C-alpha positions as CSV (number, residue, x, y, z in Angstrom):
1,X,-13.8,159.3,80.3
2,X,-13.7,158.8,76.6
3,X,-11.5,155.8,77.0
4,X,-13.9,154.2,79.5
5,X,-16.8,154.9,77.1
6,X,-14.9,153.3,74.2
7,X,-14.0,150.2,76.2
8,X,-17.6,149.8,77.3
9,X,-18.8,150.2,73.7
10,X,-16.3,147.6,72.5
11,X,-17.3,145.1,75.1
12,X,-21.0,145.4,74.4
13,X,-20.5,145.1,70.6
14,X,-18.1,142.3,70.9
15,X,-20.3,140.2,73.2
16,X,-22.5,138.6,70.5
17,X,-19.4,137.7,68.4
18,X,-17.4,136.3,71.3
19,X,-20.4,134.3,72.6
20,X,-21.0,132.7,69.2
21,X,-17.4,131.7,68.6
22,X,-16.7,130.6,72.2
23,X,-19.9,128.6,72.9
24,X,-20.3,127.1,69.4
25,X,-16.9,127.2,67.7
26,X,-17.0,126.2,64.1
27,X,-13.8,124.8,62.4
28,X,-10.2,124.7,63.6
29,X,-9.8,128.4,63.1
30,X,-12.4,129.6,65.5
31,X,-9.8,131.1,67.8
32,X,-8.2,133.1,65.0
33,X,-11.7,134.3,63.9
34,X,-12.5,135.4,67.4
35,X,-9.2,137.3,67.8
36,X,-9.6,138.9,64.4
37,X,-13.2,139.9,65.1
38,X,-12.3,141.5,68.4
39,X,-9.4,143.4,66.8
40,X,-11.7,144.7,64.0
41,X,-14.3,145.8,66.5
42,X,-11.7,147.6,68.6
43,X,-10.4,149.3,65.5
44,X,-14.0,150.4,64.6
45,X,-14.6,151.8,68.0
46,X,-11.3,153.8,68.1
47,X,-11.8,155.1,64.5
48,X,-15.4,156.2,65.3
49,X,-14.2,159.2,67.2
50,X,-12.7,161.0,64.2
51,X,-13.8,159.0,61.2
52,X,-17.3,157.5,61.9
53,X,-18.0,156.5,58.3
54,X,-14.8,154.4,58.2
55,X,-15.9,152.7,61.4
56,X,-19.2,151.9,59.8
57,X,-17.5,150.3,56.8
58,X,-15.3,148.3,59.2
59,X,-18.3,146.6,60.8
60,X,-20.3,146.2,57.6
61,X,-17.7,144.3,55.5
62,X,-17.2,141.4,58.0
63,X,-20.9,140.6,58.0
64,X,-20.3,138.6,54.9
65,X,-18.2,136.2,57.0
66,X,-19.4,136.8,60.6
67,X,-23.1,137.6,60.8
68,X,-23.0,138.9,64.4
69,X,-21.2,142.0,63.2
70,X,-24.7,143.2,62.2
71,X,-25.4,144.1,65.8
72,X,-22.7,146.8,65.5
73,X,-24.1,148.4,62.4
74,X,-27.0,150.4,64.0
75,X,-24.6,151.7,66.8
76,X,-22.0,152.8,64.3
77,X,-24.6,154.4,62.1
78,X,-26.0,156.3,65.0
79,X,-22.5,157.5,65.8
80,X,-22.1,158.7,62.2
81,X,-25.2,160.8,62.5
82,X,-24.2,162.1,66.0
83,X,-20.6,162.9,65.3
84,X,-20.6,164.2,61.7
85,X,-21.7,167.7,61.0
86,X,-22.4,167.0,57.3
87,X,-24.8,164.5,55.7
88,X,-23.1,164.0,52.4
89,X,-20.3,161.7,53.5
90,X,-22.8,159.4,55.2
91,X,-25.0,159.4,52.1
92,X,-22.0,158.4,50.0
93,X,-21.1,155.7,52.4
94,X,-24.6,154.2,52.4
95,X,-24.7,154.3,48.6
96,X,-21.4,152.5,48.5
97,X,-22.6,149.8,50.9
98,X,-25.8,149.4,48.9
99,X,-23.9,149.1,45.6
100,X,-21.3,146.7,47.1
101,X,-24.0,144.6,48.6
102,X,-25.9,144.4,45.3
103,X,-22.8,143.4,43.4
104,X,-22.0,140.7,46.0
105,X,-25.5,139.2,46.2
106,X,-26.2,139.3,42.5
107,X,-22.8,138.9,40.9
108,X,-20.8,136.7,43.3
109,X,-23.3,134.8,45.4
110,X,-25.9,134.6,42.7
111,X,-28.8,135.3,45.1
112,X,-32.2,136.3,43.8
113,X,-34.2,139.5,44.0
114,X,-35.8,138.5,47.3
115,X,-32.4,138.3,49.0
116,X,-31.5,141.7,47.6
117,X,-34.8,143.1,48.9
118,X,-34.2,141.7,52.3
119,X,-30.6,143.1,52.4
120,X,-31.8,146.5,51.2
121,X,-34.6,146.7,53.7
122,X,-32.1,145.7,56.5
123,X,-29.7,148.4,55.4
124,X,-32.6,150.9,55.7
125,X,-33.7,150.0,59.2
126,X,-30.4,148.9,60.6
127,X,-28.2,151.6,59.0
128,X,-30.1,154.6,57.6
129,X,-32.7,154.8,60.4
130,X,-30.1,154.9,63.3
131,X,-28.1,157.4,61.3
132,X,-31.1,159.7,61.0
133,X,-31.8,159.3,64.7
134,X,-28.2,160.3,65.5
135,X,-28.4,163.2,63.2
136,X,-31.6,164.3,64.9
137,X,-29.9,164.2,68.3
138,X,-27.0,166.2,67.0
139,X,-29.3,168.9,65.5
140,X,-31.3,168.9,68.7
141,X,-28.2,169.6,70.9
142,X,-26.9,172.2,68.5
143,X,-30.3,174.0,68.3
144,X,-30.8,173.9,72.1
145,X,-27.3,175.3,72.6
146,X,-27.9,178.0,70.0
147,X,-31.3,178.8,71.6
148,X,-29.7,179.3,75.1
149,X,-27.0,181.4,73.6
150,X,-29.6,183.5,71.9
151,X,-31.6,183.7,75.2
152,X,-28.5,184.8,77.0
153,X,-27.8,187.5,74.4
154,X,-31.4,188.8,74.7
155,X,-31.2,188.8,78.5
156,X,-27.9,190.8,78.4
157,X,-29.5,193.2,75.9
158,X,-32.6,193.6,78.0
159,X,-30.6,194.2,81.1
160,X,-28.5,196.8,79.3
161,X,-31.7,198.5,78.1
162,X,-33.1,198.4,81.7
163,X,-29.9,199.9,83.0
164,X,-30.1,202.7,80.4
165,X,-33.7,203.5,81.5
166,X,-32.7,203.5,85.1
167,X,-29.8,205.9,84.4
168,X,-32.1,208.1,82.4
169,X,-34.5,208.3,85.3
170,X,-31.7,209.0,87.8
171,X,-30.6,211.9,85.4
172,X,-34.2,213.2,85.4
173,X,-34.3,213.0,89.2
174,X,-31.0,215.0,89.3
175,X,-32.5,217.6,87.0
176,X,-35.5,217.9,89.2
177,X,-33.3,218.3,92.2
178,X,-31.3,220.9,90.4
179,X,-34.5,222.9,89.7
180,X,-35.4,222.7,93.4
181,X,-32.0,223.2,94.9
182,X,-31.2,226.0,92.3
183,X,-34.3,227.8,93.4
184,X,-33.5,227.4,97.1
185,X,-29.9,228.4,96.6
186,X,-30.9,231.4,94.6
187,X,-33.1,232.5,97.5
188,X,-30.3,232.0,99.9
189,X,-28.0,234.1,97.7
190,X,-30.6,236.8,97.4
191,X,-31.0,236.9,101.2
192,X,-27.2,237.0,101.7
193,X,-27.0,239.8,99.2
194,X,-29.6,241.7,101.1
195,X,-27.6,241.3,104.3
196,X,-24.5,242.3,102.5
197,X,-26.1,245.6,101.6
198,X,-27.7,246.2,105.0
199,X,-26.4,249.4,106.5
200,X,-27.4,248.6,110.1
201,X,-25.0,245.6,110.2
202,X,-21.5,245.5,111.4
203,X,-18.8,245.5,108.6
204,X,-17.6,242.1,109.7
205,X,-21.1,240.7,109.3
206,X,-21.7,242.3,105.9
207,X,-18.3,240.8,104.8
208,X,-19.4,237.4,106.0
209,X,-22.8,237.8,104.2
210,X,-20.8,238.6,101.0
211,X,-18.7,235.5,101.4
212,X,-21.8,233.5,101.9
213,X,-23.4,234.9,98.8
214,X,-20.3,234.2,96.8
215,X,-20.1,230.6,98.1
216,X,-23.8,230.0,97.3
217,X,-23.3,231.4,93.8
218,X,-20.3,229.1,93.2
219,X,-22.2,226.1,94.5
220,X,-25.1,227.0,92.2
221,X,-22.7,227.1,89.2
222,X,-21.1,223.8,90.2
223,X,-24.5,222.2,90.6
224,X,-25.4,223.4,87.1
225,X,-22.2,221.9,85.7
226,X,-22.8,218.6,87.3
227,X,-26.3,218.3,86.0
228,X,-25.0,219.4,82.6
229,X,-22.7,216.4,82.6
230,X,-25.5,214.1,83.6
231,X,-27.9,215.4,81.0
232,X,-28.0,213.3,77.9
233,X,-27.0,214.8,74.6
234,X,-30.0,216.4,73.0
235,X,-32.2,215.9,76.1
236,X,-34.8,218.7,76.3
237,X,-34.8,220.9,79.3
238,X,-37.6,220.4,81.8
239,X,-40.8,222.0,80.6
240,X,-43.0,221.8,83.7
241,X,-43.0,224.5,86.2
242,X,-40.6,223.8,89.1
243,X,-43.3,224.4,91.7
244,X,-46.1,222.5,90.0
245,X,-47.8,219.8,92.1
246,X,-50.1,216.9,91.5
247,X,-53.2,219.1,91.7
248,X,-51.8,221.4,89.0
249,X,-50.9,218.4,86.9
250,X,-54.4,217.0,87.2
251,X,-55.9,220.4,86.5
252,X,-53.9,220.8,83.3
253,X,-54.9,217.3,82.2
254,X,-58.6,218.1,82.9
255,X,-58.3,221.4,81.0
256,X,-56.9,219.4,78.0
257,X,-60.1,217.3,77.9
258,X,-59.2,214.2,80.0
259,X,-62.0,213.0,82.3
260,X,-59.8,212.8,85.4
261,X,-60.7,213.2,89.1
262,X,-58.4,213.8,92.0
263,X,-59.2,212.5,95.5
264,X,-57.1,213.5,98.5
265,X,-57.1,211.9,101.8
266,X,-54.9,213.0,104.7
267,X,-53.2,216.1,105.9
268,X,-52.3,218.7,103.2
269,X,-48.7,218.9,104.4
270,X,-45.8,218.5,102.0
271,X,-43.8,215.2,102.0
272,X,-40.0,215.0,101.6
273,X,-38.8,216.4,98.2
274,X,-37.9,213.0,96.8
275,X,-41.3,211.7,97.7
276,X,-43.1,214.7,96.2
277,X,-41.3,214.4,93.0
278,X,-41.8,210.6,92.8
279,X,-45.5,211.1,93.4
280,X,-45.6,213.8,90.7
281,X,-43.8,211.4,88.2
282,X,-46.1,208.5,89.0
283,X,-49.2,210.6,88.3
284,X,-47.6,212.1,85.2
285,X,-46.6,208.8,83.7
286,X,-49.9,207.1,84.6
287,X,-51.9,209.9,83.0
288,X,-49.7,209.7,79.9
289,X,-50.2,206.0,79.6
290,X,-54.0,206.4,80.0
291,X,-54.0,208.9,77.2
292,X,-52.1,206.5,75.0
293,X,-53.7,203.2,75.7
294,X,-57.2,204.2,76.9
295,X,-58.1,207.5,75.2
296,X,-61.4,208.8,76.5
297,X,-61.5,206.5,79.6
298,X,-62.2,208.0,83.0
299,X,-59.2,208.3,85.3
300,X,-59.2,208.5,89.1
301,X,-56.1,209.7,91.0
302,X,-56.2,208.9,94.7
303,X,-53.6,210.4,97.0
304,X,-53.5,209.1,100.6
305,X,-51.0,210.7,103.0
306,X,-50.2,210.0,106.6
307,X,-47.3,210.9,108.8
308,X,-45.4,207.8,107.8
309,X,-46.0,207.4,104.1
310,X,-47.7,208.6,100.9
311,X,-49.7,206.3,98.7
312,X,-50.7,207.4,95.2
313,X,-53.0,205.3,93.0
314,X,-54.0,206.1,89.4
315,X,-56.8,203.9,87.9
316,X,-58.2,204.3,84.4
317,X,-61.4,202.6,83.3
318,X,-61.7,200.6,80.1
319,X,-61.6,202.7,77.0
320,X,-64.9,203.4,75.2
321,X,-65.6,200.7,72.6
322,X,-66.1,203.1,69.8
323,X,-62.6,204.7,70.1
324,X,-59.5,203.6,68.3
325,X,-56.9,201.8,70.4
326,X,-54.0,203.7,71.7
327,X,-50.5,203.6,70.4
328,X,-48.1,200.9,71.4
329,X,-45.4,201.4,74.0
330,X,-42.1,199.8,74.9
331,X,-42.8,199.9,78.6
332,X,-39.8,202.0,79.5
333,X,-42.0,204.6,81.3
334,X,-43.0,202.1,84.0
335,X,-39.4,200.9,84.1
336,X,-38.2,204.4,84.9
337,X,-41.0,204.9,87.4
338,X,-39.9,201.7,89.3
339,X,-36.4,203.1,89.5
340,X,-37.5,206.5,90.7
341,X,-39.8,205.0,93.3
342,X,-37.1,202.6,94.4
343,X,-34.6,205.4,94.8
344,X,-37.2,207.2,97.0
345,X,-37.4,204.1,99.2
346,X,-40.8,202.9,98.0
347,X,-42.4,200.2,95.9
348,X,-44.4,200.4,92.7
349,X,-47.0,198.0,91.4
350,X,-48.8,198.2,88.0
351,X,-51.2,195.9,86.2
352,X,-54.7,195.4,84.7
353,X,-57.7,196.0,86.9
354,X,-61.3,195.3,85.8
355,X,-60.6,195.9,82.1
356,X,-58.6,199.0,82.9
357,X,-55.2,199.6,84.4
358,X,-53.9,200.6,87.8
359,X,-50.6,202.1,89.0
360,X,-49.9,202.3,92.7
361,X,-46.8,203.6,94.5
362,X,-46.2,203.4,98.3
363,X,-43.5,205.9,99.4
364,X,-42.4,206.1,103.0
365,X,-41.4,209.5,104.3
366,X,-38.4,208.2,106.3
367,X,-35.4,207.9,104.0
368,X,-34.5,204.2,103.5
369,X,-37.6,203.0,105.3
370,X,-38.5,200.6,102.4
371,X,-36.0,198.6,100.4
372,X,-36.6,196.8,97.2
373,X,-34.4,194.9,94.9
374,X,-32.9,197.1,92.3
375,X,-34.0,194.6,89.6
376,X,-37.5,194.2,90.9
377,X,-40.0,194.6,88.2
378,X,-37.3,195.1,85.5
379,X,-35.8,191.6,85.6
380,X,-36.2,190.6,81.9
381,X,-38.2,187.6,81.1
382,X,-37.5,185.4,78.2
383,X,-40.6,185.4,76.2
384,X,-39.0,186.0,72.8
385,X,-36.0,183.7,73.4
386,X,-38.2,181.0,74.9
387,X,-40.5,181.2,71.9
388,X,-37.6,180.9,69.5
389,X,-36.2,178.0,71.5
390,X,-39.6,176.2,71.3
391,X,-39.7,176.8,67.6
392,X,-36.2,175.3,67.3
393,X,-37.3,172.3,69.2
394,X,-40.4,172.0,67.1
395,X,-38.2,172.0,64.0
396,X,-36.0,169.2,65.5
397,X,-39.1,167.2,66.3
398,X,-40.1,167.5,62.7
399,X,-36.7,166.2,61.7
400,X,-37.3,163.2,64.0
401,X,-40.6,162.5,62.3
402,X,-38.6,162.5,59.0
403,X,-36.0,160.2,60.5
404,X,-38.7,157.7,61.5
405,X,-40.9,157.9,58.4
406,X,-38.2,158.1,55.7
407,X,-37.0,154.5,56.0
408,X,-40.6,153.3,56.2
409,X,-41.5,155.3,53.1
410,X,-38.4,154.1,51.2
411,X,-39.1,150.5,52.2
412,X,-42.7,150.9,51.1
413,X,-41.6,152.3,47.7
414,X,-39.2,149.3,47.3
415,X,-42.0,146.9,48.2
416,X,-44.3,148.5,45.6
417,X,-41.5,148.3,43.0
418,X,-40.5,144.7,43.9
419,X,-44.0,143.2,44.4
420,X,-45.3,143.5,40.9
421,X,-42.0,142.1,39.5
422,X,-42.2,139.1,41.9
423,X,-45.9,138.3,41.3
424,X,-46.5,139.2,37.7
425,X,-48.2,136.3,36.0
426,X,-47.0,134.0,38.8
427,X,-50.1,134.0,41.1
428,X,-52.0,130.7,41.4
429,X,-55.5,131.2,42.8
430,X,-56.2,129.0,45.9
431,X,-59.4,127.7,44.3
432,X,-57.5,126.6,41.2
433,X,-54.9,124.9,43.4
434,X,-57.7,123.0,45.2
435,X,-59.2,121.8,41.8
436,X,-55.9,120.1,40.8
437,X,-55.8,116.3,41.2
438,X,-52.9,114.1,41.6
439,X,-52.2,112.2,38.3
440,X,-53.5,114.9,36.0
441,X,-51.4,115.7,33.0
442,X,-49.8,119.1,32.8
443,X,-51.5,119.8,29.6
444,X,-54.9,119.4,31.4
445,X,-53.8,122.1,33.9
446,X,-52.8,124.8,31.4
447,X,-55.9,126.8,32.0
448,X,-55.2,126.8,35.7
449,X,-51.5,127.4,35.8
450,X,-50.0,130.9,35.6
451,X,-47.7,131.8,32.7
452,X,-44.5,132.1,34.8
453,X,-43.1,130.8,38.1
454,X,-41.8,132.9,41.0
455,X,-38.2,134.1,40.7
456,X,-37.2,133.1,44.2
457,X,-37.2,129.3,44.8
458,X,-37.1,127.7,48.3
459,X,-34.0,126.0,49.6
460,X,-33.9,122.4,48.3
461,X,-32.7,121.3,51.7
462,X,-36.1,122.5,53.1
463,X,-38.1,121.1,50.2
464,X,-36.3,118.1,48.7
465,X,-37.4,117.2,45.2
466,X,-39.0,113.8,44.7
467,X,-36.8,111.4,42.7
468,X,-37.1,112.0,38.9
469,X,-39.5,114.8,39.3
470,X,-39.4,118.4,38.1
471,X,-41.1,121.0,40.3
472,X,-42.8,124.3,39.7
473,X,-43.3,127.1,42.2
474,X,-46.1,129.7,42.3
475,X,-47.2,132.4,44.7
476,X,-50.6,133.2,46.2
477,X,-49.9,136.9,45.9
478,X,-48.7,137.4,49.5
479,X,-47.4,141.0,50.1
480,X,-44.8,142.4,50.1
481,X,-42.4,139.6,49.0
482,X,-44.7,137.5,46.8
483,X,-42.9,134.3,48.0
484,X,-43.6,130.9,46.7
485,X,-46.7,129.4,48.3
486,X,-47.4,126.3,46.1
487,X,-45.2,123.6,44.7
488,X,-46.3,121.3,41.9
489,X,-44.0,118.3,41.0
490,X,-44.5,116.5,37.7
491,X,-43.1,113.1,36.6
492,X,-43.3,112.4,32.8
493,X,-45.8,115.2,32.5
494,X,-48.2,114.0,35.2
495,X,-48.8,115.7,38.6
496,X,-47.0,113.7,41.2
497,X,-47.4,115.9,44.3
498,X,-48.9,119.3,45.1
499,X,-47.7,121.1,48.3
500,X,-49.0,124.2,50.1
501,X,-45.7,125.6,51.3
502,X,-47.3,128.1,53.8
503,X,-48.7,125.2,55.9
């Protein structure tokens, strides 16, 4: 794939050079020039994979002899920015190109300041600007990749945290079941002990009752050991009474000063133990959250029971405006509730309602009647990672703005530095030019002529000098180059011709 990409890039960059040398060959060595140019371009493309700055120099140097190499400069500059992790080698390369170009134009070719200005501006927009764009693309890809890695890490951390909460809730369920089963097993052991001591029973039956009591006692000890393994280190023992129900819980909250009301609809018959404990935990957690986040707000607990299911809903009103806000929470309580309700075969929903908050659980009495995804409600979103990724992209966009504006700003600074030099005391006012008359002596025009001429003169091939005349060139102040706009030619001190070069 890389080979095909390199061949395609070589073909595109070589097309302008080949077209010029094939369609309009110049000189007897056009074939050799074509072959050498194609080989140089191939070398630049191959080297660009591992040494992009070298490939840039390979296409810059031949522009002194084959101008169509200039089309490859922005491409190679872009690849330098895209493929090089550091900016310093590219900065050194562009500085070397600028220094070499200045030495060539000023020292060898003898070109003027205007030519240097043009070449410097061309280097900015054809070389530096594409390099900045390539560097922007590299930074964008790196930041996006880092952002997704960070998002993946956060997602794994959040999933691990959710799993810890679920396991903690399962442990709490096991502890609750231990309280209930331990109580029931103790009653069975007590009854078996009574039978063992009964005098009106047959010896065989009393011995069987004793074996039953011993088995129940052993089972109780094994249950305690299992729950002890599940209990987290340092986890406190359950503090609520084993037989406490929702009504008792609401009563204790009311006694503590919470304005809570309990509404019961349906038969007052107990549901399966898992459902009863899930209902208790939903009400307990909802009342705790209301105390934290809406202190002083009225709370309504609605318990609806039928033969098929139990629905419990806890709604708190908005908190009074004159109270301080409640403490912050990590949300692990609701996460644990979802796991407990899920294990009981039900579904939990929680969210804002009319300025307050509502928690509702639907729990079927038949085991396994309802099924929800284990990750429902706890699947971590990516708010933090997405925010960081957006910030990373915003930083990259800012770097793109720098990439676009930096060459423009530098070119503007060069123009502001060059323009005063090119136009100082060399501006001829249009009105003064119009007042000049053919045949006037130069001495008569001293009050109209500027003190100096422009540095850059037009090509004599475009503006041939009249025979025996000496010509002077002045500008009209055109920005940013301050180019020659007027030509005055004198013969023996008299004005022979005056030309407006911008016409």
